[in-house]
N, C-alpha and C positions, 0 to 999 in steps of 0.2 A: 778473665778476658778484659775487664774494665781496667785493670792495672796495666796490661799490655798496651791497650789503646792510649792510656794516659802517658805511658813512656814514649809513645810515638808522637803524640800531638803536643805535649808540653815540652818546650825547648829546654827549660831549666832542668827538668827531671831527666830528659834525654841526655843532656850534656853530662850530668853527674853520675848517672847510673847505667846507661846503656853503652856496652863496648862498641868499638868501631865496626866490628863484624855484624853488629845488630843483636837484637834479643828476640829469638824465635820462640815458638811455643815449646819446642823440645827443651830448650835451655831453661825456660821459665818453669815448666812442670818438673824437670829434673831437679832443679834447685828446691822447689817447693816440696818434693817428695822426701827430702832428707830431713825435714823438720820433725821435731818430736811431738808427743801428745800432751805434754805438760800444760801448755797454754790452753788446749781444748778442754782438758780436765778441770783446770781452774775456772774457766769460763762457765762450764756446766755447774760446778759447785756453787758459784756465785748466783747463777740463775736459779738453782734449786733453793737456795736460802731465801731469795726474793719471793719465789713461788710459795714457799711455806708460810710466809707472812700473809699471803692472800687466801690460800686454800683453807677452808674450815677444818678444824681438828675434830675428828670423830672418834668415838670409843675411848675417850681419855681415861675412863675408869678401868680400862683393860690394859693400860700401859702402852709403851711404844712397840708397835707391831711391824715387823719387817719380813715380808715374804721373800724367800730366796729360791731361785730356780735358774736353769740354763736353757737356752733356746738356740737351735741351729739356724744360721742365716747363710745364704748363698755367697760364695766367693768365686772369683774368676780362676781359670785353670792355671794362669801364670803365677798365682799366689802359692808358691811351693810350700810355704809355712803352714797353710791351712789344710793339712792332710785330713782326709776323712775316709774315702774309698777310692779305688782305682777309677780314674776318669771322673772324679767328683771331688770338688773342693768346697769345704764348708768351714765356717768359723763358729765357735760357740760363745754366745754372749751370756755371761753369768751376771745376774742382776739382783740387787737388793732393792725391794719395792716398799715404800712407805705406805702401809695399809691405812693408817690413820688419816692421811690426806690424799691418797691416791696418786702418788708421785714416785717416779724412779729416782732413787737417791744415790746409787753407786753402781758401777759396772766394772767387769774385767773381761778381757777377750783372750781366748785360747784357740788352738786348732779344734776341729770338730770332734776329736776324740778326747779332748781334755777332761780330766776328772772334775767332778762338781762338788763333792762333799767338803773339800778343804777350804772352799771359798766362804763358807758360813762364818768362820772366825774373822775373815777379812771384811765382809760386808755388814756384819752385825756387831754393834758395840756392846760394851758391858751394860747390863741392866735392861737391854732391849730383848724382845722376844722374837726369835726366828720362827717363821711359820713355813714348814717344809713338807713335801710329799714323801712317799715311802722310799724313793730312790736315795734319800739321804739317811736312811736308817743305818746306824753304826753305833753299837753300844759303847765302844771305847771313846768315840767322839762325843756321844751324849755325856759321858762322865767328864770329858775334857771341857765341854761347854759349861757344865755346871761348876767345875773348879775355877773357870775363868769368869764366872758371873754372867754368862750369857744364857738366857732362858730359851726354851724351845717348846713349840707345839708341833708335833710330828706324827704323820700317819705311819702306821706299822704294817708290815706284811701279815697276812692272816695266820700264817703258821708260826708266828713268833712264840717262843717258849717263855712262860712267865710263872712266877710264884706269887700267889696272892698273900699279901701281908695283912691287909685289913679291907673289908668291904665297906663302902661308903654310901651314904644316902643320896638319892636323886629323885626327881619328880616322876611319879609313875604315870602311865598313860600317854607318854610321849614317844618319840623315835628312839630315845635312849633306853638301853636294856642292861647296861653294865657300867659300874663305876667302882674302882678299887685302887688302893695303894699297892703297888706290885714291885717285884724285882725282875727285870727283864734278862733273858738269856739262860742257857743251860749252865751247868756247873763249870764248864770249861770257858764259857764266854759271858758270865754273868756281870751285870753292872755293879759298880760299887755303891752307887747312890740309888735309892728307891725313886720311882716316878708314879704319877697318877694316870690311870688308864681309863678311857671312856670308850664304850662301844655303842654305836647307833646305826640306824638304817636310814638311807636316803636314796631316792631314785632307783630302788630295787637292789642297791648294793649295801654291803656291811662295811663300816669304817671303824678302825681301831686307832684311836688318837692318844698319844702319850705326851705328858708335859712334866716338867720338874716343878711347876708353880703350884704350891699348895694353897694359894689364896683364891683360886678359881673354882667355881662350881662346875658340875658336869655339863650343864647347859652352856656356860660361858666357854668352856673348852671346845665344845662342838661348834659353837658360833664362830669363834676365832678361826678355826680351820676353814669354815665356809667362806671366810673373807679372802682366802688365798686365790679365789677365782679372778680377782682384780689383776694379778700379774699375768694371767693367761690372756686377758683382754689386751693388756699392754703388748704382749708378744704378738698377738694377732695384728695389732696396728703396725708394728715394726715389720713383720713378715709380709703383710699386704703391700707395703711400700717396696720392700725388697723384691717381691715377685714381679713388680712392674719393671724392674731393671734386669730381671733374669735373662732376657734375650741377649743383652749386652754383656752380662757377666760370663756367659758360656763361650763368648768369642775371645780369642787372644787379644790382649791389650796392645794397642799400637802406641807409638811415640813413647813418652815416659810417664804416661798417665796411670791411674791408680792400681798398680800392681804391688805397691809397697805396703808395709805394715801401717805407716802413718796415714796414707790415704784411706785405708779401710777403717781405721780408727775414726778418721774424720767423718766418714759416711755414717758410722754407727752413732757418733755423737750428734750428727745432724738429725737423726731420728729422735734422739733424746731431747734435743733442743726444741724440736717441733712439738713434741708431746707436752713438755713443761710450759712452753709458751701458750699452747691452747688452754691449759689449766689456768695459767696466770691471767690471760687477757680475754678469754671468751666468757660470757655470762653463764 
């Protein structure tokens, strides 16, 4: 709106840019909606790098830890690309979250039914460790991540078949009750590479956590997985803001305003910018 006002009040800008028929809001928003997301992405990446210089680095001895998960966020009904359910439009935000510094580092947007597992390879770089929940369990992908030098700490489903190769020592009298080098999967779906499996209890639940990293103790593996809660906190922040807009998202979009892919990307990046700025500038 400031740009529209400047075009009206500044004679020089008006003469150069505004057509004789005038520049209405529909014209302005229509042109704005055709822009891509590359500039927004570059701006976020630059801001992320600056924030990393300010935010303290924690758990450096555990390597670079990146939580990966997807979260549904509301879309308006006119966003036909954001298919989820009948009479419901949602997009899915796939996020790589820097656990060492508490910052979102990368995102990708799909429709609400978009698959999540494939994004690990896109959001996690070589020699980094992906920290994921059991929805990402896929033995063939585990092997693929290992082959491409991407580490992982992943929760497994309780009924996962495993073959114990070697029992490993761990501190007794803690929540940990199992630690071993294992081969995951049955004969038809077995992994090629062995992994290290930790079993522990927390909050009345049993957790089975697997990793390819042989440099970690059982206690460190359990601790790394516990850090994954930080990405849930980030999603809560994004969803809380999104919910404040939900009454508007459920109505048809008027004029040429944000029914486009670009405008929804812009809104999502706006959440990310706000979060990174809070980390960067607030004490």
